N, C-alpha and C positions, 0 to 999 in steps of 0.2 A: 582458351576454351571457355565457353559460357558455363556458368555454374547453374545447376538445376537440382531440385530435390532428389534425394537418393531413390525414392520410389519411381520417379520419372526416369532416372538414369538406368535403373534396373529394367524398366520396360523397354527403353531404347536398346539396351544390350540384348535383351531377350528377343526382340524383333530382328536384330542384326543376326543373332544366332540362328533363328528360324530361316532367314534368307540364305545364310552361309551353309547350313546343314542341308537344306532342300537342294541347293545347287551342287555342293561338293561331297555330301554324305557325312554322316555323323562321325565316323572314324577318322576322316581326314580333316575335320574342323577342329582347330586348336583355339585355345583362349586368345592367343596372339592374333589369329585370323579374325576372330569375332570382334576383338577390340579395333582392328583395322577396318572391318566392315562398318562398325558403329562410328568410326572417326574419333576414337578416344585412345588414351594411352593405356598400356597394360596395367599400370598401377590403378587406374580408375576401375578397370574390370575387377581386380582383386579387392578393391574397396567395396564393391557392390556384391560380389559373390566370393565366398571363401573356398569354393571348390567347384569342379566341373559337375559334380553330382547336383549341387544346388542350382546350377544353371540349367541342367537338363530337366530337373523337376519344374523349374519355372517355365521352360519351353513346353513341357507336357501340359501343365496347367493352362497356359495361355492358349494353346491349340484347342484344348477341350472347351475352354470358356468361349472361344470365338464361335465354335460350331453350335454350342448350346444357345448362345445369344441369338443366333440367326433363327433357330427353331422356336425359341420362346416368343420372339416377335411375331412369328407366323401362327403360333398355336393359340389363337383367340377363338372363342366359341363362334361357330357358324350355324347354318340352318340345320345341319344334321351332324351326328358324331362322325360319320364316315368322311364328310367333307372337312371336318376339323382335323381329323387324324391325317387325312391325305395332304392337307396343306402343310402340316408339320414335316411329313416325309419329303414333300416336294421341295420345301425350303432347304432341308438338309442336302437333298440330292443336287440342287442347284449350286450349293456351296462346294460339293465334291467336284462337280464339273468345272466350276470356276477356279478352284484351287487344288488341282490334282497333286501338285508337288508337295503341298502341305500335308495332305492326307497320306501320301506315300511315306512322308517323313514319320508319321505316327507309327507305322509298321517297322520302319528302320530303327526307331527309338526303342521299341519293344525288344527287337532282336539284339540290339547293342547292349541294352541293360541286362538281358538274360545271359549274355556271353561274357560280359565284363565283370571280373571279380569285384565284389563290393557294391555293385550297381543293381543287383537283382531286385532289391526292394522298390526300385523306381518303376520296374515293369508292373509289379503288383499295385503300386500307387496309381499308375496310369489306368489300370482296369477298375480299380476302386473308384476313381474319378468318373469313369464312364457310367458305372452303376449308380453313383450318387446323382449324376446329372440327369439320368433318365428318371430316377425316383422323384426329383424335383419337377421335371416336366409332367410326370403323371399326376403329382399333387396339384400342379397348376391346372391341369385339365379337369381333375375331379372337382376342384373348388369352383371352377367356372361353369361347369355343366351338371353338377350334382350327380355324379356317376357312381356305379357300383362295379367292383372288379370281380372276375371269376377266379383270380389267383391273388396271392398277397403282393403288395407293391414291390417288395424286395425281389420276388421271383420274376415278376413282369419286367422290372427294371433290368435285371441281369440278362433276361431273355432278349430284350430289345437291344441291349448293348452287344450281345453275341451275334444277333441277326444282322444288325447294321454293319458290324465289323466285317462279317463275311461278305455281305453284299457289296460293301465298298471295295474290298480287295478284289472281288470278282470283276467289278467294273474297271478297276485300275489295270487289271491283267487283260481282260477281254474287250473292253470298250463296248462297241455295238450299242450306241445310244438309242437306236430305233426300238430296241427291245424293252427299254426301261420303263416306259409308260405302263405297259401291261404288267411288268414285274411289281411296280409300286402299287398298282391297283390290287394285285393279288395280296401283297403284304398288308395293305390297308384293310382289306376285307378280313384277313385273318386276325389282325390285332383288334379290330372293332368287334369281332366275335368274342373276344375275351373281356369286353367292357359293355355295360348297358346302363341306361338311366333307370330311375325308379319305376318307370312304367314297363321296363324290360326291353326298350327299344335300343337298337344299336345304331 
């Protein structure tokens, strides 16, 4: 087995866990099956993660970071605020459509953590990460476009997290891709209405 830095090995195991959990479900995925998915021994797994809780937290953080990275890359200032916000939502939505199993996994992780004794804090951690990620994206947008907000950053961040959470689940259940262009336009117009530049323009 090739030696690699522990951080890289943790990333390898986390990605293996995401594949296994998305395929088999969180409850049916064991540390042994994750090690097998990654092509390493069980001892290597336990060297990198001292518990399943630690692994699940790594999975949650990785899934969140991947989605945020996609949006951050798209959320660069454009001709208007509406175009900028719309580009961010579109990037996120394209990610949902391209990786539905990963997004479905985020909901399963929440349910698993809430039902598994001793894991409840991971569900809270998951949603705290969502809020922090949106706060970071809002700050990025504000600094790039000199914007004023109608509500505090913490409120808008939590609202965006709740809204995209619900919209994502709605899409995973109902599909109907033809409807989502209009839905995203509606969401964009609503969010842009909570933000304006120094001249008062949205």
